[in-house]
N, C-alpha and C positions, 0 to 999 in steps of 0.2 A: 275194181269194186265199186259198187254203188251203195252209199250210206242210204239211210233214211231221209235224210236232209236232201237228197237229190229228188225224191218223190214229192217232198213239200215244196221244192222249189219249181219244179217242172208241171207237176199236177194240182196239187192243193191251192197253191197261192193263185195261180189263173182261175181254178173252179171258183175261189171266193171271189175274186174281181167279177166274175159272172154273174153270180148270184147276187152280190151288191149291186151291180148296175141294172140287172132286171129288176130288182125292189126298188131302186132310186126312182126307174121310169114308170114302172108298174104300179106300185104301192104309193109313192110320194109325190108322183107326177111331175117329176123333174123332166125337162129336157134332156137330150142326149148331149148336148152342148154344157148344159148346166152340171149335168152327173158327170161328166169328163172333167169338168175344171174342179169340181170337189172332190174327186178321185185322184187328181194328178195325171190323167191321162188324156189322150187325144179324144175328139169325137169318133175319129175312125175306129179306134179301139172300142169303144163304147158301141158303136154300130155293128162291129164283127161279133163282140159278145152278146149282144141281142139276136143275132142272127145265126148264132150256133157255130160261126166259122172259126172261132177262136176259144180257146180255154173250156172246151166242152168235155174233155176226156174223161175226168172224174167227177162230174155233176153226179151220176147216179150215184155213185159212191158215197159221196158228201150228203146226198139227200137222204141217204138210209140212216143218218144220225140225226135224231130229233134235237139233240142238244147242240149239236153243231150249227144245224138251221135256225135254232134260236138263237145262238150267239151272233151270226151273221145277219139276222132280221135286226138284231138290237144294235149291231154295229153301223146298218144301213139307216137305222132310224136317227142314230146321233150325227151320222153323216149329214143326211138330209136336214137335220136341224141346225146343223153349223155349231153344234156344242161340243165335238170331239176334237181334243188336240191331236196331232200326230203321235205322241208318245201313247196317248190312249187308244189310237188304232192299233198300233204296234202292238200293244198289251192284248188287244182282241185278237189280232190275228195268231198271237201264241196261244191264246186260250183255244182257239179252233184247232191249231195242231194238236196240242194237249188233250183234247175231246177226241180226236182222230186215233190218237195214241191208245188213249186209254180204252176205246172201245175196239180195238185191234183191228181198224179199217187200215190205219197205215201200213200196219204189218202184214194184212192181206195185200195190198198193192205191191209191196215190197218183195213178197214172195212171188207175185205174177211177173215181176219183173227180171227178178234173180231166181231162176229155178232152183239154185242149189239151196235156197231156203225152205222150199217145200219139205224137206226131210226133218227141219227144225220142230221139235215137239212144243217148245213154249218160247216164245219172243219176251225178253224183260224190258219191254218198252217204259219208260217213265219220262219224266219233264227233262231230265239233263241227258239221257242218254238212252239209246235204243240199241241193246246188244243181244243178238240172240244166244241161246243156249245151245251149242253144238253138241251131238254126241262125241264121244272121245276119238272115234275114228273118221270123223269129218273134218274136212278141210275146205276152205274157199278155192276154187279153181278159176 
């Protein structure tokens, strides 16, 4: 079984890193080394993000959400200014995840990875949980 958290860890968080790295370098004019330092990553990771070698899988899906992109942009701005605590960045990451859930994008990705969920009529995604509502005869295999 692959819970929605797997989608967040494998796809959403790396994509958020890609988008923040891009913005720090392109919009805020940070060097790759400085962006890496501010994000707690290696310069090699930033280079891979910028060259679309790493973390690119869900970029198009995340970019479909104007609200998520706005939240990511605000996060990048706070990181660039140096006025975001680690706690605030974590809250912002949770906010992006919540946006993705509320807009159904996380469920869409989950269904593409776990085909049995394609028969689910409604997904009950929320802040604390993401439990699909299955018809009585369905079971996870």
